[in-house]
PADREN-424856 format. One record per atom (N, C-alpha, C): residue in three letters; atom name; x, y, z. Coordinates in steps of 0.02 Angstrom, whole numbers. Example, Ala and Ser with C-alpha at 12.3 -4.5 7.8 and 13.67 -1.06 7.14 Angstrom:
REM residues 2
type, atom, x, y, z
ALA, N, 660, -284, 390
ALA, CA, 615, -225, 390
ALA, C, 660, -165, 390
SER, N, 642, -112, 354
SER, CA, 684, -53, 357
SER, C, 645, 2, 394
END
This chain:
REM residues 194
type, atom, x, y, z
MET, N, 5093, -1563, 1564
MET, CA, 5110, -1480, 1619
MET, C, 5184, -1525, 1667
PRO, N, 5225, -1500, 1691
PRO, CA, 5268, -1530, 1713
PRO, C, 5273, -1528, 1801
LEU, N, 5187, -1493, 1831
LEU, CA, 5204, -1487, 1881
LEU, C, 5149, -1534, 1927
HIS, N, 5185, -1600, 1966
HIS, CA, 5161, -1684, 1991
HIS, C, 5129, -1646, 2055
VAL, N, 5051, -1648, 2076
VAL, CA, 5020, -1636, 2128
VAL, C, 4987, -1688, 2158
PRO, N, 5042, -1709, 2202
PRO, CA, 5016, -1772, 2225
PRO, C, 4933, -1800, 2259
PRO, N, 4922, -1831, 2243
PRO, CA, 4851, -1847, 2290
PRO, C, 4851, -1872, 2353
ALA, N, 4792, -1862, 2365
ALA, CA, 4785, -1819, 2431
ALA, C, 4778, -1897, 2460
PRO, N, 4773, -1913, 2551
PRO, CA, 4778, -1971, 2563
PRO, C, 4689, -1974, 2564
ALA, N, 4660, -2005, 2545
ALA, CA, 4567, -2022, 2554
ALA, C, 4541, -1993, 2590
PRO, N, 4565, -2014, 2675
PRO, CA, 4543, -1986, 2730
PRO, C, 4547, -1923, 2725
ALA, N, 4581, -1905, 2710
ALA, CA, 4606, -1802, 2690
ALA, C, 4550, -1775, 2664
LEU, N, 4541, -1819, 2613
LEU, CA, 4466, -1792, 2574
LEU, C, 4426, -1811, 2601
ARG, N, 4424, -1860, 2613
ARG, CA, 4327, -1862, 2641
ARG, C, 4316, -1816, 2683
SER, N, 4359, -1825, 2743
SER, CA, 4358, -1751, 2789
SER, C, 4308, -1685, 2768
VAL, N, 4379, -1688, 2711
VAL, CA, 4345, -1599, 2700
VAL, C, 4276, -1615, 2658
LEU, N, 4253, -1636, 2648
LEU, CA, 4186, -1669, 2589
LEU, C, 4147, -1657, 2632
ALA, N, 4155, -1712, 2702
ALA, CA, 4094, -1710, 2734
ALA, C, 4103, -1614, 2780
ALA, N, 4173, -1586, 2804
ALA, CA, 4155, -1520, 2826
ALA, C, 4121, -1500, 2763
LEU, N, 4148, -1497, 2701
LEU, CA, 4074, -1452, 2658
LEU, C, 3993, -1470, 2650
GLY, N, 4000, -1498, 2648
GLY, CA, 3911, -1537, 2661
GLY, C, 3896, -1529, 2734
SER, N, 3940, -1506, 2795
SER, CA, 3914, -1495, 2841
SER, C, 3868, -1392, 2844
PRO, N, 3816, -1391, 2852
PRO, CA, 3778, -1328, 2840
PRO, C, 3826, -1275, 2930
THR, N, 3820, -1321, 2978
THR, CA, 3870, -1299, 3047
THR, C, 3934, -1285, 3024
ALA, N, 3981, -1317, 3000
ALA, CA, 4028, -1304, 3003
ALA, C, 4036, -1246, 2937
VAL, N, 4007, -1256, 2902
VAL, CA, 4036, -1191, 2818
VAL, C, 3978, -1105, 2867
ARG, N, 3936, -1139, 2914
ARG, CA, 3913, -1088, 2913
ARG, C, 3952, -1036, 2988
GLU, N, 3986, -1054, 3026
GLU, CA, 4026, -1047, 3111
GLU, C, 4082, -1026, 3058
ALA, N, 4132, -1056, 2999
ALA, CA, 4182, -1058, 2973
ALA, C, 4176, -966, 2969
ARG, N, 4247, -951, 3006
ARG, CA, 4268, -872, 3000
ARG, C, 4296, -828, 2924
THR, N, 4269, -861, 2871
THR, CA, 4280, -864, 2802
THR, C, 4223, -819, 2758
PRO, N, 4226, -764, 2758
PRO, CA, 4151, -734, 2751
PRO, C, 4145, -768, 2679
ALA, N, 4179, -775, 2613
ALA, CA, 4165, -787, 2570
ALA, C, 4179, -843, 2547
LEU, N, 4170, -876, 2606
LEU, CA, 4145, -951, 2593
LEU, C, 4092, -968, 2617
ARG, N, 4059, -935, 2664
ARG, CA, 4003, -939, 2683
ARG, C, 3957, -882, 2626
SER, N, 3969, -862, 2586
SER, CA, 3912, -834, 2544
SER, C, 3947, -848, 2482
ALA, N, 3977, -898, 2462
ALA, CA, 3985, -936, 2414
ALA, C, 3937, -963, 2375
GLN, N, 3916, -924, 2320
GLN, CA, 3847, -965, 2262
GLN, C, 3875, -1032, 2247
GLY, N, 3813, -1082, 2229
GLY, CA, 3842, -1144, 2185
GLY, C, 3869, -1187, 2255
PRO, N, 3897, -1255, 2212
PRO, CA, 3919, -1295, 2221
PRO, C, 3993, -1270, 2281
LEU, N, 4027, -1294, 2311
LEU, CA, 4091, -1285, 2327
LEU, C, 4136, -1358, 2302
SER, N, 4178, -1355, 2311
SER, CA, 4236, -1414, 2274
SER, C, 4318, -1403, 2291
PRO, N, 4336, -1441, 2350
PRO, CA, 4412, -1454, 2355
PRO, C, 4452, -1475, 2303
GLU, N, 4529, -1424, 2274
GLU, CA, 4557, -1425, 2224
GLU, C, 4624, -1417, 2238
LEU, N, 4669, -1473, 2210
LEU, CA, 4731, -1438, 2213
LEU, C, 4762, -1441, 2300
PRO, N, 4755, -1527, 2315
PRO, CA, 4780, -1544, 2381
PRO, C, 4866, -1525, 2354
LEU, N, 4879, -1498, 2420
LEU, CA, 4947, -1506, 2432
LEU, C, 4974, -1544, 2503
PRO, N, 5033, -1552, 2504
PRO, CA, 5046, -1578, 2560
PRO, C, 5108, -1519, 2614
VAL, N, 5071, -1474, 2659
VAL, CA, 5104, -1427, 2691
VAL, C, 5162, -1463, 2778
HIS, N, 5225, -1456, 2748
HIS, CA, 5304, -1462, 2764
HIS, C, 5295, -1405, 2830
VAL, N, 5332, -1422, 2899
VAL, CA, 5356, -1362, 2912
VAL, C, 5404, -1367, 2925
LEU, N, 5441, -1320, 2929
LEU, CA, 5549, -1307, 2913
LEU, C, 5554, -1291, 2979
ASP, N, 5563, -1310, 3065
ASP, CA, 5522, -1292, 3112
ASP, C, 5579, -1264, 3156
ARG, N, 5650, -1252, 3144
ARG, CA, 5708, -1220, 3139
ARG, C, 5780, -1222, 3082
ILE, N, 5772, -1132, 3049
ILE, CA, 5822, -1168, 2988
ILE, C, 5901, -1142, 3060
VAL, N, 5937, -1200, 3032
VAL, CA, 6020, -1210, 3076
VAL, C, 6074, -1185, 2992
PRO, N, 6101, -1119, 3037
PRO, CA, 6145, -1128, 2986
PRO, C, 6203, -1182, 2938
ASN, N, 6207, -1168, 2901
ASN, CA, 6268, -1224, 2846
ASN, C, 6239, -1316, 2872
ASP, N, 6153, -1313, 2875
ASP, CA, 6126, -1354, 2869
ASP, C, 6117, -1391, 2781
PRO, N, 6154, -1416, 2731
PRO, CA, 6135, -1418, 2670
PRO, C, 6065, -1467, 2652
ALA, N, 6053, -1485, 2684
ALA, CA, 5979, -1521, 2679
ALA, C, 5933, -1510, 2728
PRO, N, 5910, -1482, 2771
PRO, CA, 5857, -1469, 2821
PRO, C, 5813, -1525, 2809
ARG, N, 5783, -1517, 2876
ARG, CA, 5737, -1583, 2856
ARG, C, 5664, -1562, 2894
THR, N, 5589, -1575, 2850
THR, CA, 5556, -1560, 2864
THR, C, 5508, -1613, 2898
ARG, N, 5444, -1591, 2930
ARG, CA, 5419, -1613, 2926
ARG, C, 5318, -1602, 2938
LEU, N, 5282, -1669, 2900
LEU, CA, 5211, -1673, 2859
LEU, C, 5159, -1625, 2934
ALA, N, 5149, -1584, 2881
ALA, CA, 5111, -1552, 2962
ALA, C, 5021, -1581, 2925
ALA, N, 5034, -1556, 2908
ALA, CA, 4947, -1574, 2848
ALA, C, 4939, -1588, 2776
TRP, N, 4892, -1552, 2749
TRP, CA, 4857, -1579, 2691
TRP, C, 4793, -1496, 2664
ARG, N, 4805, -1482, 2632
ARG, CA, 4791, -1418, 2634
ARG, C, 4732, -1409, 2548
PHE, N, 4692, -1412, 2566
PHE, CA, 4624, -1394, 2509
PHE, C, 4598, -1347, 2471
LEU, N, 4630, -1285, 2418
LEU, CA, 4613, -1255, 2412
LEU, C, 4541, -1255, 2395
ILE, N, 4482, -1205, 2415
ILE, CA, 4417, -1219, 2407
ILE, C, 4364, -1196, 2356
ARG, N, 4348, -1209, 2287
ARG, CA, 4333, -1167, 2235
ARG, C, 4233, -1161, 2226
SER, N, 4234, -1101, 2191
SER, CA, 4163, -1094, 2187
SER, C, 4171, -1037, 2137
GLU, N, 4143, -1103, 2097
GLU, CA, 4132, -1063, 2022
GLU, C, 4199, -1061, 1986
GLU, N, 4227, -1021, 1965
GLU, CA, 4300, -1013, 1951
GLU, C, 4329, -991, 1974
ARG, N, 4347, -988, 2038
ARG, CA, 4396, -966, 2097
ARG, C, 4402, -981, 2145
ALA, N, 4464, -976, 2189
ALA, CA, 4465, -1001, 2255
ALA, C, 4437, -953, 2300
VAL, N, 4384, -980, 2356
VAL, CA, 4384, -918, 2403
VAL, C, 4374, -937, 2467
ALA, N, 4417, -1024, 2469
ALA, CA, 4438, -1039, 2525
ALA, C, 4479, -1051, 2529
ALA, N, 4528, -1104, 2583
ALA, CA, 4542, -1157, 2596
ALA, C, 4515, -1215, 2648
ALA, N, 4550, -1278, 2658
ALA, CA, 4522, -1321, 2706
ALA, C, 4572, -1363, 2726
ASP, N, 4615, -1327, 2778
ASP, CA, 4677, -1405, 2810
ASP, C, 4634, -1428, 2849
THR, N, 4672, -1506, 2864
THR, CA, 4663, -1574, 2853
THR, C, 4746, -1569, 2896
VAL, N, 4731, -1613, 2974
VAL, CA, 4780, -1640, 3031
VAL, C, 4763, -1707, 3030
LEU, N, 4825, -1734, 3027
LEU, CA, 4845, -1822, 3068
LEU, C, 4864, -1820, 3125
THR, N, 4787, -1854, 3158
THR, CA, 4736, -1859, 3211
THR, C, 4792, -1948, 3205
PRO, N, 4761, -1958, 3286
PRO, CA, 4775, -2059, 3287
PRO, C, 4734, -2095, 3268
ASP, N, 4688, -2089, 3257
ASP, CA, 4614, -2105, 3200
ASP, C, 4641, -2086, 3131
GLY, N, 4682, -2038, 3100
GLY, CA, 4701, -2020, 3039
GLY, C, 4680, -1969, 3008
TRP, N, 4685, -1946, 2953
TRP, CA, 4686, -1887, 2921
TRP, C, 4627, -1865, 2942
ALA, N, 4603, -1792, 2972
ALA, CA, 4552, -1760, 3019
ALA, C, 4533, -1695, 2976
PHE, N, 4489, -1660, 2953
PHE, CA, 4462, -1594, 2937
PHE, C, 4481, -1544, 3003
SER, N, 4524, -1514, 2997
SER, CA, 4543, -1432, 3072
SER, C, 4490, -1365, 3031
HIS, N, 4512, -1348, 2999
HIS, CA, 4476, -1303, 2987
HIS, C, 4460, -1256, 2881
PHE, N, 4426, -1208, 2909
PHE, CA, 4427, -1136, 2834
PHE, C, 4479, -1127, 2855
PHE, N, 4494, -1068, 2807
PHE, CA, 4505, -998, 2799
PHE, C, 4524, -961, 2747
GLU, N, 4535, -902, 2730
GLU, CA, 4555, -857, 2703
GLU, C, 4598, -818, 2706
GLY, N, 4618, -753, 2649
GLY, CA, 4649, -745, 2651
GLY, C, 4718, -739, 2592
PRO, N, 4767, -698, 2602
PRO, CA, 4825, -655, 2566
PRO, C, 4855, -761, 2527
TYR, N, 4831, -779, 2553
TYR, CA, 4901, -844, 2546
TYR, C, 4847, -869, 2466
LEU, N, 4775, -882, 2485
LEU, CA, 4741, -904, 2385
LEU, C, 4768, -868, 2378
VAL, N, 4752, -808, 2332
VAL, CA, 4788, -812, 2270
VAL, C, 4850, -823, 2255
SER, N, 4873, -823, 2304
SER, CA, 4962, -807, 2313
SER, C, 4972, -885, 2288
THR, N, 4919, -929, 2305
THR, CA, 4955, -1019, 2308
THR, C, 4937, -1015, 2244
GLU, N, 4885, -1006, 2190
GLU, CA, 4875, -1002, 2122
GLU, C, 4910, -976, 2070
LEU, N, 4940, -885, 2092
LEU, CA, 4974, -893, 2066
LEU, C, 5043, -905, 2055
ALA, N, 5082, -947, 2098
ALA, CA, 5129, -982, 2124
ALA, C, 5124, -1037, 2076
VAL, N, 5074, -1088, 2092
VAL, CA, 5063, -1123, 2044
VAL, C, 5061, -1110, 1972
LYS, N, 5041, -1069, 1953
LYS, CA, 5030, -1057, 1880
LYS, C, 5090, -1078, 1851
GLN, N, 5142, -1027, 1871
GLN, CA, 5206, -997, 1868
GLN, C, 5249, -1070, 1878
ALA, N, 5267, -1105, 1920
ALA, CA, 5248, -1179, 1913
ALA, C, 5231, -1220, 1869
GLU, N, 5185, -1220, 1834
GLU, CA, 5153, -1255, 1789
GLU, C, 5188, -1223, 1734
ALA, N, 5198, -1165, 1704
ALA, CA, 5237, -1155, 1628
ALA, C, 5301, -1188, 1644
SER, N, 5346, -1169, 1697
SER, CA, 5426, -1220, 1709
SER, C, 5438, -1262, 1643
ALA, N, 5488, -1269, 1659
ALA, CA, 5513, -1303, 1576
ALA, C, 5515, -1382, 1639
ALA, N, 5551, -1378, 1706
ALA, CA, 5567, -1431, 1744
ALA, C, 5490, -1470, 1747
PRO, N, 5522, -1524, 1777
PRO, CA, 5447, -1588, 1792
PRO, C, 5464, -1560, 1870
CYS, N, 5415, -1567, 1913
CYS, CA, 5432, -1548, 1984
CYS, C, 5366, -1579, 2031
ARG, N, 5368, -1591, 2099
ARG, CA, 5311, -1605, 2131
ARG, C, 5303, -1552, 2187
ALA, N, 5238, -1525, 2193
ALA, CA, 5215, -1449, 2225
ALA, C, 5190, -1487, 2284
ARG, N, 5206, -1452, 2352
ARG, CA, 5194, -1460, 2393
ARG, C, 5211, -1387, 2429
LEU, N, 5175, -1360, 2495
LEU, CA, 5189, -1306, 2513
LEU, C, 5257, -1324, 2587
LEU, N, 5264, -1251, 2600
LEU, CA, 5315, -1266, 2656
LEU, C, 5311, -1181, 2697
SER, N, 5311, -1219, 2763
SER, CA, 5300, -1160, 2808
SER, C, 5349, -1137, 2828
ILE, N, 5379, -1083, 2821
ILE, CA, 5439, -1086, 2886
ILE, C, 5408, -1023, 2961
PRO, N, 5404, -1042, 3000
PRO, CA, 5354, -1042, 3036
PRO, C, 5404, -971, 3110
GLU, N, 5495, -975, 3062
GLU, CA, 5534, -919, 3129
GLU, C, 5526, -878, 3053
LEU, N, 5515, -876, 3004
LEU, CA, 5500, -787, 2942
LEU, C, 5412, -782, 2955
TYR, N, 5386, -815, 2986
TYR, CA, 5316, -795, 2952
TYR, C, 5300, -789, 2891
MET, N, 5313, -871, 2847
MET, CA, 5331, -850, 2769
MET, C, 5303, -947, 2750
LEU, N, 5283, -931, 2703
LEU, CA, 5257, -987, 2665
LEU, C, 5264, -997, 2604
THR, N, 5295, -1041, 2546
THR, CA, 5333, -1047, 2511
THR, C, 5281, -1130, 2475
LEU, N, 5263, -1111, 2407
LEU, CA, 5275, -1178, 2327
LEU, C, 5326, -1204, 2355
TRP, N, 5346, -1285, 2384
TRP, CA, 5412, -1334, 2368
TRP, C, 5392, -1355, 2300
LEU, N, 5435, -1341, 2260
LEU, CA, 5443, -1367, 2186
LEU, C, 5482, -1411, 2186
HIS, N, 5490, -1508, 2256
HIS, CA, 5509, -1542, 2228
HIS, C, 5531, -1578, 2179
GLY, N, 5617, -1543, 2167
GLY, CA, 5616, -1605, 2104
GLY, C, 5655, -1682, 2080
ASP, N, 5604, -1727, 2143
ASP, CA, 5582, -1798, 2139
ASP, C, 5539, -1800, 2130
THR, N, 5488, -1816, 2074
THR, CA, 5414, -1833, 2049
THR, C, 5389, -1885, 2068
ASP, N, 5418, -1916, 2080
ASP, CA, 5422, -2022, 2139
ASP, C, 5428, -2020, 2198
ALA, N, 5435, -1957, 2244
ALA, CA, 5454, -1941, 2315
ALA, C, 5409, -1961, 2337
ASP, N, 5398, -1994, 2389
ASP, CA, 5316, -1998, 2423
ASP, C, 5305, -1918, 2456
ALA, N, 5245, -1904, 2460
ALA, CA, 5207, -1835, 2487
ALA, C, 5236, -1820, 2568
ALA, N, 5252, -1854, 2599
ALA, CA, 5298, -1859, 2680
ALA, C, 5335, -1844, 2676
ALA, N, 5411, -1870, 2613
ALA, CA, 5467, -1872, 2608
ALA, C, 5490, -1788, 2668
SER, N, 5541, -1803, 2679
SER, CA, 5556, -1728, 2712
SER, C, 5616, -1673, 2713
VAL, N, 5676, -1707, 2644
VAL, CA, 5714, -1679, 2638
VAL, C, 5721, -1617, 2605
LEU, N, 5751, -1559, 2618
LEU, CA, 5721, -1506, 2596
LEU, C, 5808, -1485, 2525
ALA, N, 5810, -1542, 2482
ALA, CA, 5840, -1545, 2456
ALA, C, 5884, -1477, 2437
PRO, N, 5980, -1448, 2407
PRO, CA, 5979, -1401, 2384
PRO, C, 5976, -1384, 2302
THR, N, 5938, -1422, 2284
THR, CA, 5928, -1409, 2191
THR, C, 5833, -1369, 2198
ASP, N, 5800, -1428, 2271
ASP, CA, 5730, -1408, 2239
ASP, C, 5737, -1321, 2247
VAL, N, 5679, -1308, 2203
VAL, CA, 5640, -1235, 2204
VAL, C, 5601, -1196, 2272
LEU, N, 5610, -1149, 2291
LEU, CA, 5549, -1105, 2336
LEU, C, 5521, -1083, 2283
VAL, N, 5444, -1063, 2301
VAL, CA, 5426, -987, 2294
VAL, C, 5396, -957, 2343
PRO, N, 5416, -912, 2376
PRO, CA, 5372, -869, 2418
PRO, C, 5315, -824, 2422
LEU, N, 5290, -853, 2448
LEU, CA, 5210, -827, 2434
LEU, C, 5184, -760, 2457
ALA, N, 5159, -726, 2421
ALA, CA, 5144, -652, 2468
ALA, C, 5083, -651, 2502
PRO, N, 5103, -612, 2586
PRO, CA, 5164, -564, 2575
PRO, C, 5225, -616, 2611
ALA, N, 5274, -590, 2588
ALA, CA, 5327, -622, 2610
ALA, C, 5376, -568, 2642
PRO, N, 5436, -607, 2697
PRO, CA, 5435, -574, 2732
PRO, C, 5500, -540, 2729
PRO, N, 5519, -464, 2737
PRO, CA, 5537, -373, 2729
PRO, C, 5611, -462, 2684
GLY, N, 5662, -422, 2632
GLY, CA, 5700, -451, 2617
GLY, C, 5687, -497, 2580
ILE, N, 5663, -520, 2534
ILE, CA, 5619, -612, 2522
ILE, C, 5559, -595, 2482
ALA, N, 5593, -567, 2418
ALA, CA, 5545, -576, 2338
ALA, C, 5471, -620, 2337
ALA, N, 5441, -605, 2354
ALA, CA, 5373, -651, 2351
ALA, C, 5386, -663, 2274
HIS, N, 5349, -724, 2247
HIS, CA, 5339, -766, 2166
HIS, C, 5406, -770, 2124
HIS, N, 5443, -758, 2168
HIS, CA, 5540, -753, 2150
HIS, C, 5553, -820, 2148
PRO, N, 5573, -870, 2091
PRO, CA, 5575, -940, 2132
PRO, C, 5656, -931, 2149
ARG, N, 5685, -992, 2184
ARG, CA, 5781, -985, 2205
ARG, C, 5764, -1060, 2226
ARG, N, 5814, -1059, 2231
ARG, CA, 5843, -1136, 2213
ARG, C, 5846, -1158, 2297
VAL, N, 5846, -1225, 2337
VAL, CA, 5856, -1200, 2404
VAL, C, 5905, -1167, 2427
ALA, N, 5976, -1191, 2368
ALA, CA, 6063, -1170, 2436
ALA, C, 6053, -1100, 2424
ASP, N, 5992, -1067, 2368
ASP, CA, 6039, -975, 2353
ASP, C, 5980, -957, 2403
LEU, N, 5894, -964, 2436
LEU, CA, 5890, -941, 2481
LEU, C, 5920, -958, 2534
LEU, N, 5890, -1023, 2566
LEU, CA, 5926, -1038, 2620
LEU, C, 5986, -985, 2661
PRO, N, 6013, -952, 2639
PRO, CA, 6067, -917, 2667
PRO, C, 6027, -867, 2701
VAL, N, 5987, -797, 2661
VAL, CA, 5980, -800, 2613
VAL, C, 5900, -793, 2726
MET, N, 5875, -836, 2708
MET, CA, 5827, -855, 2782
MET, C, 5865, -862, 2817
THR, N, 5922, -889, 2815
THR, CA, 5968, -896, 2885
THR, C, 5994, -829, 2928
LEU, N, 5988, -768, 2882
LEU, CA, 6057, -701, 2898
LEU, C, 5956, -679, 2935
ARG, N, 5900, -708, 2887
ARG, CA, 5858, -660, 2927
ARG, C, 5841, -696, 3004
VAL, N, 5862, -749, 3007
VAL, CA, 5837, -770, 3076
VAL, C, 5904, -788, 3153
THR, N, 5960, -743, 3103
THR, CA, 6021, -746, 3158
THR, C, 6031, -680, 3178
PRO, N, 6041, -675, 3229
PRO, CA, 6041, -614, 3296
PRO, C, 6125, -590, 3257
GLY, N, 6111, -515, 3253
GLY, CA, 6146, -504, 3242
GLY, C, 6209, -470, 3311
PRO, N, 6268, -463, 3312
PRO, CA, 6311, -431, 3357
PRO, C, 6261, -359, 3376
LEU, N, 6309, -357, 3454
LEU, CA, 6257, -316, 3484
LEU, C, 6288, -252, 3475
LEU, N, 6259, -183, 3459
LEU, CA, 6316, -136, 3467
LEU, C, 6327, -94, 3533
SER, N, 6383, -68, 3510
SER, CA, 6379, -37, 3633
SER, C, 6407, 1, 3612
SER, N, 6380, 62, 3680
SER, CA, 6369, 137, 3644
SER, C, 6419, 146, 3682
ALA, N, 6477, 195, 3652
ALA, CA, 6527, 230, 3641
ALA, C, 6515, 289, 3708
END
């Protein structure tokens, strides 16, 4: 398998396992699928979540920041929810459970990446300016999960739902997708009325 999934920090995994073991945390989660799941729940596919805070025109290697670790929560053969952990002054801690279209979309993008011939390291990249989440396939398989440079040759797979004009599940190199994203956030010229 050419897709490398980095191991999550042990405290992040422990915090998710503790939350899954807490009837209160699961019962109070706003995830109906998690509350109604039958059988054991297990956190799988830990992915570091990076955030690209600002898209800057002509920036060939934008920097991101590591914001969270996300785990897909499985019940039997399917993902029913996800769990995020965040870095606190005391280390990685459970943040919340959630569900929605990005669960299925993440699994689909990972399957696409596993079928690829090129080795890569999987991450998630959130782009708040576009309300967009992508699977980030970083070309350096030995890179630290916290490394924050978005290389022009890295591949981004927009997850569904993707912003208008950007095709979901269509892998594109950063060098090719970044100009499209820049156009989406750059205000156009004001039209004057004559």
